[in-house]
FIKERO-292365 format. One record per residue (C-alpha): residue number from 1; x, y, z. Coordinates in steps of 0.1 Angstrom, whole numbers, plus 5000, padded with zeros to 4 digits. Each point is the difference from the previous one (the first is absolute). Layout:
! FIKERO-292365
+-----+------+------+------+
| num |   c1 |   c2 |   c3 |
+-----+------+------+------+
| NUM |    X |    Y |    Z |
...
+-----+------+------+------+
This chain:
! FIKERO-292365
+-----+------+------+------+
| num |   c1 |   c2 |   c3 |
+-----+------+------+------+
|   1 | 5000 | 5000 | 5000 |
|   2 | 5013 | 5034 | 4991 |
|   3 | 5011 | 5023 | 5028 |
|   4 | 4979 | 5031 | 5004 |
|   5 | 5018 | 5033 | 4991 |
|   6 | 5001 | 5028 | 5026 |
|   7 | 4974 | 5019 | 4980 |
|   8 | 4976 | 4970 | 5000 |
|   9 | 5005 | 4998 | 5038 |
|  10 | 4991 | 5037 | 5004 |
|  11 | 4970 | 4998 | 4977 |
|  12 | 4985 | 4965 | 5004 |
|  13 | 4969 | 4993 | 4978 |
|  14 | 5004 | 5033 | 4981 |
|  15 | 4999 | 4991 | 4964 |
|  16 | 5018 | 5020 | 4974 |
|  17 | 5011 | 5036 | 5005 |
|  18 | 5037 | 4990 | 4997 |
|  19 | 5014 | 5035 | 4996 |
|  20 | 4979 | 5015 | 5028 |
|  21 | 5010 | 4972 | 5024 |
|  22 | 5036 | 5005 | 4991 |
|  23 | 4998 | 5037 | 5008 |
|  24 | 4982 | 4994 | 5032 |
|  25 | 5025 | 4973 | 5011 |
|  26 | 5027 | 5027 | 4996 |
|  27 | 4982 | 5024 | 5023 |
|  28 | 4990 | 4973 | 5025 |
|  29 | 5037 | 4991 | 5003 |
|  30 | 5008 | 5037 | 5004 |
|  31 | 4974 | 5004 | 5027 |
|  32 | 5016 | 4971 | 5019 |
|  33 | 5032 | 5020 | 5001 |
|  34 | 4986 | 5035 | 5006 |
|  35 | 4963 | 4999 | 5009 |
|  36 | 4994 | 5023 | 4970 |
|  37 | 4983 | 4994 | 4967 |
|  38 | 4992 | 5027 | 4973 |
|  39 | 4964 | 5011 | 4998 |
|  40 | 4985 | 4973 | 4977 |
|  41 | 4975 | 5008 | 4972 |
|  42 | 4983 | 4969 | 4985 |
|  43 | 4983 | 5007 | 4967 |
|  44 | 4977 | 4975 | 4982 |
|  45 | 4965 | 4996 | 4986 |
|  46 | 4973 | 4987 | 5024 |
|  47 | 5003 | 4963 | 5008 |
|  48 | 5037 | 4998 | 4993 |
|  49 | 5010 | 4993 | 5036 |
|  50 | 5011 | 5034 | 5014 |
|  51 | 4986 | 4993 | 5034 |
|  52 | 5012 | 4964 | 5001 |
|  53 | 5035 | 5011 | 4990 |
|  54 | 5001 | 5028 | 5025 |
|  55 | 4989 | 4977 | 5028 |
|  56 | 5026 | 4974 | 4991 |
|  57 | 5026 | 5028 | 4999 |
|  58 | 4988 | 5012 | 5034 |
|  59 | 5002 | 4966 | 5016 |
|  60 | 5038 | 5001 | 4993 |
|  61 | 5006 | 5033 | 5017 |
|  62 | 5014 | 4991 | 5034 |
|  63 | 5017 | 5025 | 5022 |
|  64 | 5036 | 4991 | 5010 |
|  65 | 4999 | 4982 | 5033 |
|  66 | 4963 | 4992 | 4998 |
|  67 | 4985 | 4965 | 4995 |
|  68 | 4971 | 5008 | 4977 |
|  69 | 4989 | 5024 | 4973 |
|  70 | 4990 | 5036 | 5007 |
|  71 | 4963 | 5006 | 5006 |
|  72 | 4981 | 5006 | 4967 |
|  73 | 4974 | 5028 | 4993 |
|  74 | 4982 | 5002 | 4967 |
|  75 | 4975 | 5026 | 4990 |
|  76 | 4980 | 5006 | 4968 |
|  77 | 5006 | 5037 | 4992 |
|  78 | 4964 | 5005 | 4988 |
|  79 | 4992 | 5002 | 5038 |
|  80 | 5023 | 5030 | 5005 |
|  81 | 4980 | 5032 | 4998 |
|  82 | 5024 | 5027 | 5010 |
|  83 | 5032 | 5007 | 5019 |
|  84 | 4982 | 5005 | 5034 |
|  85 | 4983 | 4966 | 4997 |
|  86 | 5033 | 4984 | 4989 |
|  87 | 5017 | 5013 | 5032 |
|  88 | 4971 | 4993 | 5023 |
|  89 | 4991 | 4965 | 4989 |
|  90 | 5033 | 4986 | 4986 |
|  91 | 5031 | 5018 | 5011 |
|  92 | 4991 | 5007 | 5036 |
|  93 | 4987 | 4965 | 5010 |
|  94 | 5022 | 4978 | 4977 |
|  95 | 5032 | 5017 | 4989 |
|  96 | 5013 | 5022 | 5029 |
|  97 | 5030 | 4984 | 5017 |
|  98 | 4994 | 4967 | 4983 |
|  99 | 5020 | 4974 | 4981 |
| 100 | 4977 | 4992 | 4971 |
| 101 | 4997 | 4993 | 4963 |
| 102 | 4974 | 5023 | 4986 |
| 103 | 4983 | 4992 | 4967 |
| 104 | 4979 | 5026 | 4981 |
| 105 | 4979 | 4982 | 4974 |
| 106 | 4985 | 5017 | 4970 |
| 107 | 5022 | 5030 | 5009 |
| 108 | 4989 | 5020 | 4970 |
| 109 | 4969 | 5007 | 5020 |
| 110 | 5019 | 5018 | 5028 |
| 111 | 4986 | 5036 | 5004 |
| 112 | 5023 | 5028 | 4988 |
| 113 | 5007 | 5014 | 5035 |
| 114 | 5011 | 4966 | 5012 |
| 115 | 5022 | 4994 | 4969 |
| 116 | 5016 | 5034 | 5007 |
| 117 | 5006 | 4990 | 5037 |
| 118 | 5016 | 4967 | 4988 |
| 119 | 5025 | 5020 | 4979 |
| 120 | 5015 | 5013 | 5033 |
| 121 | 4995 | 4967 | 5019 |
| 122 | 5018 | 4979 | 4973 |
| 123 | 5027 | 5025 | 4990 |
| 124 | 5033 | 4981 | 4997 |
| 125 | 5029 | 5012 | 5022 |
| 126 | 5032 | 4986 | 5015 |
| 127 | 4985 | 4996 | 5035 |
| 128 | 4969 | 4981 | 4987 |
| 129 | 4979 | 5020 | 5024 |
| 130 | 4974 | 5027 | 4992 |
| 131 | 4977 | 5022 | 5021 |
| 132 | 4966 | 5011 | 4988 |
| 133 | 4981 | 5026 | 5020 |
| 134 | 4962 | 4999 | 5001 |
| 135 | 4983 | 5026 | 5022 |
| 136 | 5019 | 4999 | 5033 |
| 137 | 5012 | 4965 | 4995 |
| 138 | 5034 | 4989 | 4985 |
| 139 | 5001 | 4965 | 4984 |
| 140 | 5035 | 4986 | 5000 |
| 141 | 5003 | 4974 | 4972 |
| 142 | 5030 | 4976 | 5004 |
| 143 | 5004 | 4978 | 4969 |
| 144 | 5018 | 4974 | 5022 |
| 145 | 4966 | 4996 | 5018 |
| 146 | 4974 | 5006 | 4973 |
| 147 | 5002 | 4984 | 4966 |
| 148 | 4977 | 5015 | 4973 |
| 149 | 4984 | 4979 | 4972 |
| 150 | 4977 | 5016 | 4974 |
| 151 | 4979 | 4982 | 4974 |
| 152 | 4981 | 5014 | 4971 |
| 153 | 4982 | 4990 | 4968 |
| 154 | 5002 | 5036 | 4986 |
| 155 | 5035 | 5014 | 5005 |
| 156 | 4993 | 5028 | 4975 |
| 157 | 4977 | 5016 | 5026 |
| 158 | 5027 | 5002 | 5027 |
| 159 | 5018 | 5031 | 5010 |
| 160 | 5032 | 4998 | 4980 |
| 161 | 5023 | 5012 | 5028 |
| 162 | 4984 | 4974 | 5023 |
| 163 | 5006 | 4973 | 4974 |
| 164 | 5036 | 5012 | 4997 |
| 165 | 5005 | 4993 | 5038 |
| 166 | 4992 | 4963 | 4995 |
| 167 | 5017 | 4970 | 4984 |
| 168 | 4975 | 4990 | 4973 |
| 169 | 4995 | 4962 | 4994 |
| 170 | 4978 | 4991 | 4971 |
| 171 | 4983 | 4966 | 5002 |
| 172 | 4998 | 4979 | 4969 |
| 173 | 4969 | 4986 | 4983 |
| 174 | 4996 | 4964 | 5008 |
| 175 | 5006 | 4974 | 4972 |
| 176 | 4974 | 4973 | 4994 |
| 177 | 5025 | 4975 | 5014 |
| 178 | 5004 | 5020 | 5032 |
| 179 | 4962 | 5003 | 5003 |
| 180 | 4998 | 4962 | 4997 |
| 181 | 5025 | 4997 | 5029 |
| 182 | 4979 | 5024 | 5022 |
| 183 | 4969 | 4979 | 4994 |
| 184 | 5019 | 4968 | 5010 |
| 185 | 5014 | 5017 | 5031 |
| 186 | 4965 | 5009 | 5011 |
| 187 | 4982 | 4966 | 4996 |
| 188 | 5007 | 4963 | 5005 |
| 189 | 4980 | 4990 | 4969 |
| 190 | 5018 | 4979 | 4973 |
| 191 | 4998 | 5015 | 4965 |
| 192 | 4999 | 4979 | 4968 |
| 193 | 5003 | 5004 | 4962 |
| 194 | 5018 | 5034 | 5002 |
| 195 | 4968 | 5016 | 5013 |
| 196 | 5020 | 5025 | 5020 |
| 197 | 5013 | 5015 | 4967 |
| 198 | 4964 | 5008 | 4989 |
| 199 | 4991 | 5014 | 5034 |
| 200 | 5030 | 5023 | 5001 |
| 201 | 4991 | 5016 | 4967 |
| 202 | 4968 | 5014 | 5017 |
| 203 | 5017 | 5017 | 5030 |
| 204 | 5012 | 5032 | 4983 |
| 205 | 5035 | 4997 | 5015 |
| 206 | 4985 | 5005 | 5034 |
| 207 | 5014 | 4982 | 5031 |
| 208 | 4969 | 5008 | 5021 |
| 209 | 4979 | 4986 | 4972 |
| 210 | 5020 | 4968 | 5002 |
| 211 | 4994 | 4997 | 5038 |
| 212 | 4963 | 5006 | 4995 |
| 213 | 4999 | 4974 | 4972 |
| 214 | 5016 | 4975 | 5023 |
| 215 | 4973 | 5006 | 5026 |
| 216 | 4973 | 4996 | 4973 |
| 217 | 5016 | 4967 | 4989 |
| 218 | 5000 | 4988 | 5036 |
| 219 | 4963 | 5008 | 5003 |
| 220 | 4992 | 4982 | 4967 |
| 221 | 5019 | 4969 | 5011 |
| 222 | 4985 | 4998 | 5035 |
| 223 | 4966 | 5005 | 4985 |
| 224 | 5005 | 4972 | 4975 |
| 225 | 5022 | 4978 | 5023 |
| 226 | 5030 | 5002 | 4977 |
| 227 | 5038 | 4999 | 5007 |
| 228 | 5010 | 5002 | 4963 |
| 229 | 4991 | 5029 | 4977 |
| 230 | 4998 | 4994 | 4963 |
| 231 | 4991 | 5018 | 4968 |
| 232 | 4963 | 4991 | 5003 |
| 233 | 5000 | 5014 | 5035 |
| 234 | 5015 | 5032 | 4987 |
| 235 | 4973 | 5003 | 4973 |
| 236 | 4973 | 4996 | 5026 |
| 237 | 5016 | 5024 | 5025 |
| 238 | 5007 | 5027 | 4974 |
| 239 | 4964 | 4997 | 4988 |
| 240 | 4986 | 5002 | 5035 |
| 241 | 5021 | 5030 | 5009 |
| 242 | 4997 | 5017 | 4966 |
| 243 | 5037 | 5000 | 4994 |
| 244 | 5006 | 5011 | 4964 |
| 245 | 5030 | 4992 | 4978 |
| 246 | 5030 | 5022 | 5009 |
| 247 | 4981 | 5009 | 5032 |
| 248 | 4981 | 5027 | 4982 |
| 249 | 4973 | 5018 | 5020 |
| 250 | 4964 | 5001 | 4986 |
| 251 | 5003 | 5038 | 4994 |
| 252 | 5032 | 4993 | 4979 |
| 253 | 4980 | 4974 | 4981 |
| 254 | 4973 | 5026 | 4994 |
| 255 | 5025 | 5024 | 4987 |
| 256 | 5013 | 4975 | 4975 |
| 257 | 4965 | 4992 | 4989 |
| 258 | 4993 | 5037 | 4995 |
| 259 | 5031 | 5003 | 4979 |
| 260 | 4990 | 4970 | 4979 |
| 261 | 4969 | 5018 | 4988 |
| 262 | 5018 | 5022 | 4975 |
| 263 | 5035 | 5003 | 4986 |
| 264 | 5009 | 5032 | 5020 |
| 265 | 4985 | 5015 | 5031 |
| 266 | 5007 | 5034 | 5015 |
| 267 | 5005 | 5001 | 5037 |
| 268 | 4970 | 5023 | 5004 |
| 269 | 4978 | 4975 | 4982 |
| 270 | 5014 | 4971 | 5021 |
| 271 | 4993 | 5019 | 5032 |
| 272 | 4964 | 5005 | 4989 |
| 273 | 4996 | 4963 | 4991 |
| 274 | 5014 | 4988 | 5034 |
| 275 | 4983 | 5027 | 5021 |
| 276 | 5032 | 5013 | 5016 |
| 277 | 5024 | 5029 | 4998 |
| 278 | 5029 | 5001 | 4975 |
| 279 | 5025 | 5003 | 5029 |
| 280 | 4987 | 4969 | 5018 |
| 281 | 5002 | 4979 | 4968 |
| 282 | 5036 | 5012 | 4994 |
| 283 | 5011 | 4996 | 5037 |
| 284 | 4982 | 4968 | 5010 |
| 285 | 4994 | 4978 | 4969 |
| 286 | 5021 | 5008 | 4970 |
| 287 | 5035 | 4994 | 5014 |
| 288 | 4997 | 4963 | 5005 |
| 289 | 4984 | 4995 | 4966 |
| 290 | 5028 | 5020 | 4983 |
| 291 | 5026 | 4981 | 5019 |
| 292 | 4987 | 4968 | 4985 |
| 293 | 4997 | 5016 | 4965 |
| 294 | 4962 | 4994 | 4998 |
| 295 | 4993 | 5035 | 4986 |
| 296 | 5020 | 5030 | 4988 |
| 297 | 4996 | 5037 | 4997 |
| 298 | 5006 | 5018 | 4967 |
| 299 | 4990 | 5034 | 4985 |
| 300 | 4966 | 4986 | 4989 |
| 301 | 4992 | 4987 | 5035 |
| 302 | 5001 | 4968 | 5020 |
| 303 | 5001 | 4967 | 4980 |
| 304 | 5001 | 4964 | 5009 |
| 305 | 5032 | 4982 | 4990 |
| 306 | 5000 | 4966 | 4983 |
| 307 | 5009 | 4986 | 5034 |
| 308 | 4969 | 5018 | 5015 |
| 309 | 4978 | 4986 | 4973 |
| 310 | 5013 | 4965 | 5006 |
| 311 | 4995 | 5004 | 5038 |
| 312 | 4963 | 5007 | 4995 |
| 313 | 4996 | 4973 | 4974 |
| 314 | 5018 | 4974 | 5022 |
| 315 | 4979 | 5010 | 5030 |
| 316 | 4967 | 4997 | 4982 |
| 317 | 5010 | 4966 | 4987 |
| 318 | 5013 | 4986 | 5033 |
| 319 | 4980 | 5018 | 5027 |
| 320 | 4971 | 5021 | 4990 |
| 321 | 4976 | 4971 | 4992 |
| 322 | 5008 | 4981 | 5031 |
+-----+------+------+------+
């Protein structure tokens, strides 16, 4: 049996993300020597494992001379309303004079006044200590005691100087092979006939989706008293859960149907057909379809590609009548 590498020991059961884990290992080893890490900024689309990676990283931050990891505090930044609330509900009870790893999730939602305060709090300096004054109170921030981890799906919305104070780590999209591994890690079911390959193509590169799929497979197998999952089982499960080829959502399918009605469709006409705004169509539905080359945009409007036409034809032949 192959000996586990040090990186594998630090991140057990974390599939993929080789580059990110290598960077984090470097800073974990640095923390072991100095109790200091740079302020980390994890950037990735939703479902790509930012929180999981951050928590795994945090489990390895142990203060010199201590037997276990530093305490962990994670907040979703949509809950932060203003600087006063940030101080009253987070800083004062949880961060003052504490050894702690502090994660700010979806940090692009941090209010402007809090982002501006963090510019002072996180300002790099040789002493690794800053003081921020709020009202009559001075908050002394010692980077040997508090480790900051940020995570966001929309880095373009962040205050640029604040981003510049952080070490940015971009998470990679998961390959289908890695998604297969995530499913296998999260269930004890035996898979036959390369069925995992077909399942992985519907997960949109999303690790959270793979975990949820493993749960759904467990439910299916318990309900049907099965320990082995085969192609026929996948056909039944995908039909029951309305899982479309490539993992398309129903609204994305509607969009393709609308485009199939004429050679070219203007975005305004498409919005009218679907009953939603142009911006919502562009932001929420078109990106994935374009990524898979199912339609294209040209001067005459939006047009189904040959691949998009084949997708609809194959779907109608295989699924629609069932």
